N, C-alpha and C positions, 0 to 999 in steps of 0.2 A: 070551501073552495081553496085552491092553492094560493090565491093571491090575498087571502085574508090575513096572512102573516104580516103583510106590509101595510095593513090598515093602521091609521094613526090612533093612539089611545085617546079616550075622552078627556077633554080639557076640564080640569077641576078648578074651582075658585080658590083663592088664597086662604079663605076661611075654612075650607073643607079639609079635615085632617088627613084625608086620603091623598091630598096634594103633596104631602111630605114624603110619600113613598117613592123610592127611586124607580125610574122607568127602566125597562130592560135594556141592557148594554148591547153593543155589537157582538155578533157571533161569527166566527170564522171556522170553516171546515176545510181541511186540506192537509197536506203533508209533503214529505220528500218523495220524489220519484224513485223507483227501484234502481234504475241505472242512469248514470250520467256519462255522456261521451266526452272524451278529451282528445286533443291533438297535440303532440309534442311540438314545442317551439324551439328553433335552433338557439343554442347558447353561444353568445358572442363574447368570448373572453378578451382581455387586454393582453396582447402578445408582444407589444413593443417594449415591455419592461417598465417598471415604475418603482417609486419609493413609497412603501405603505407603512402606516402606523398601526401595528397590530399587537395584541397581547402575546408576550413571550414568556415561556415557562422558566421560572427561576429555580424552583424546587418542587418535588413531589414527595410526600412523606405520609406516614401513618403515625398518629399521636395516640398514646395510651393515657386516658384520663380516668383517675380513680375518684369515685363519688360515694359519700356516706351521708345519708339523709334520714331523718325521722319524720314521718308523716302522721298527723293526727286526724282521725275521721270525726265527722260531726256527731256521730251516734255509735253505740255499740254494734259490732258486726259479728256474724257467726263464722264467715269464711270469705275469702277473696275468690270471685268467680273468673275474673279476667282483668288484665292490665294491658292497655294499649299505650305504646310509647312512640313519641316523635322527638327527634333531636332538633334543637333550634340553636343557631349560633348568632350571638349579638355582636361579637367583636372578634376580629381576626386581624391583628395588626403587627406588621414587621417593623420593629424600631430601626429606623434608618441609621446607617453607619455602625450597626451591630448585626449579629445573626440571631437575635432573640425575638421569638414570636409570642405575642400575648393573645390568649384565647379566652373568651367568655361566652357563656350560653346557659341553656337549661334543657332539662328533659321534661317534656309535657307528658304527664301520665294521666290517663283516664282509668280510674279504678272502679270496677264494678264489684259490689259486695252484697252479701245476703244479710238481711236483718230479721230478727224474730218478731212475730206479731201475735201468734198464739202457740201454745206448746203444752205438752203433757209428757209423761214418762216414756211414751212410745215415739214421739216425733216433735218436730218444730216446723211451723209454717210461717211465711213472712213475705217480704217484698225484696226485689232486686233493685238496688239503688246505685248511684254512681257519684264519684267525686273526682274533679279534675284539678290537678295541682301542677306547679312548676318547681322542679328540683334544680336549683342553680349550681353551677360549677365555674371554676376559673383556674387557669394554670399558665405557666410560661415554659417554653421549650426552645433549646438552641436548634438552629437550622443549618443543615449542610446543603449548600447550593449545588445540587447535582445536575442542574440545567445550565444556567449561566448566571454570573454574578450580577447583582443589580447595578444600575447606573450610579456613579458616585454623586453625592450631594453637592450641588453648587450653592454656596452660601450667598446671601444678599451682601451688597457692598455699599458703603457710605464713605464719601470723601469730601473734604472741605477745600476750598480754594479762596485766595485773596487777591486783591488788586493793589498794585503799587500806588503810593500817594506821596506827593512832595508838598510839604507844608512849611510856611514861614515860621521862624522861631525867633523869639526876642527874649532878652534878659541880660543881666550884667555880665554873664559869662559867655555870651555868644556875640559874634560879629554880625554886621548887617548882611553879609553875603552867606551866612550859615543858614542851612535849611534842615528840616527834619525829614529824613528819608525812611519810610517804613510802609507797612501794609495799613489799609484803612480799617480801623477798629470800629467804625460806625456802621458797618454792614456785616452780614453773615451770608455766605454763599456755600452751597452744598450740592453734590451730585449723589443721588440715591438710585441704586440698581437692584431690582428685585427679580429673582429667578423662581419660576414656578416649576418645581420638580414633580415628576410622576411618582405618585405613591403606589407601592406594590399592594396588591389585593389578593384575596383568597377565593377559591372556587371549591365547593364541596364535591367530592367524588362518591363517597360511601361512608356509612357508619354501621358499626355492629356493637350492640349492647348486651353484655352478659351480667345478669343481676341475680341477687339472692335477697328475697324479702322474708322477714321474720316478724311474727306477731310479738309485741311486748306485753308482758304481764297479762296473759289470758287467764280469766277467772271464771269459775262456775257461777251461774246466776243465783242470786240469793232470793229473788222474788219469783214465785210461780214454780211449776214443775217442769223440768227439762230432762232429757235423756242424760245418763250419767257421764257420757263422754263429751258433751257439748261444752264449749267455752266461749266467752265473749271477750272482745278486745276492742280498743279504740286507737292504738298506736301501732305503726308499722315501721320497722327499721330496714332501710334499703341500703344494700351494698352493691355497687355496680362498677363495672369496668367498661369504658367506652373506647372503642378502636375507631378513630376518626381519620379517614384518608382524605387529603386535600392537596390542592395545587396552589402555589404562590406564583402570581403572574405580575408582569409590569408591561405597560405599553411602551413599545420601542419602535424606532424607525428601522425598517428592514428593506434592503434593496432586493427587488424581485427582478432577476435577469430576464432579458427578452428570449422568446422562443425562436427556434429556427423557422425556416420557410414552412408555413402551414396553409393548407388549402381550406377554403371555406367549408367544403363538404365534411371535413374532419370533425366539425362541431355541430353538425346537423343531427 
């Protein structure tokens, strides 16, 4: 019967080992409809003018980074089948009051390679394995601000101030009407002003990696039979040139002028 699916399972006692079996969980059948209907909503912009704080482009540049890395595999390999690369930037810092940019990062490399499992003079069979490594790099480069110069640094300020104090003074060299006129040394007064400057930051646009990978010390296997041209290796030397395009931005207050007379229908 169709309603049998909703019948409650038999209640088992706590001593029954079958009571430890999990009951069937909920089941949902459904999905997304083929078409969804939408209706445009009028956009109501601010037309009276405003002062907005938005990122402003200080510079846009392409940096060339040269990388030389030696990678050791966990086991002997016959050949590299594929290497997938992803560029990761961990630091992109413009040193304030200078035009020097500090860059740190790494190339995440997923290396797929073939390993020997059985062989004879006619061929080699084995498994395809992978090894994921991070090849680090770091460099510094001078920046030409082809957008707009960054805001000047406002340093923190600290100043001391004292209060005047009149004190009686006694001694063989002083008359009764003499007084000590000075600041009060029994107190310390200070004004500290701290300015929180906007730190420039980077935005990645694109990267291009040109690399040359070479096997180090490939040797003919000494155990077992292999085809005469096969060699095994465990180390790879990577020479790569990275072309990294990025923007340097800084949040600035920008005056947005008001628009002229605008009808509401213009933004519908």
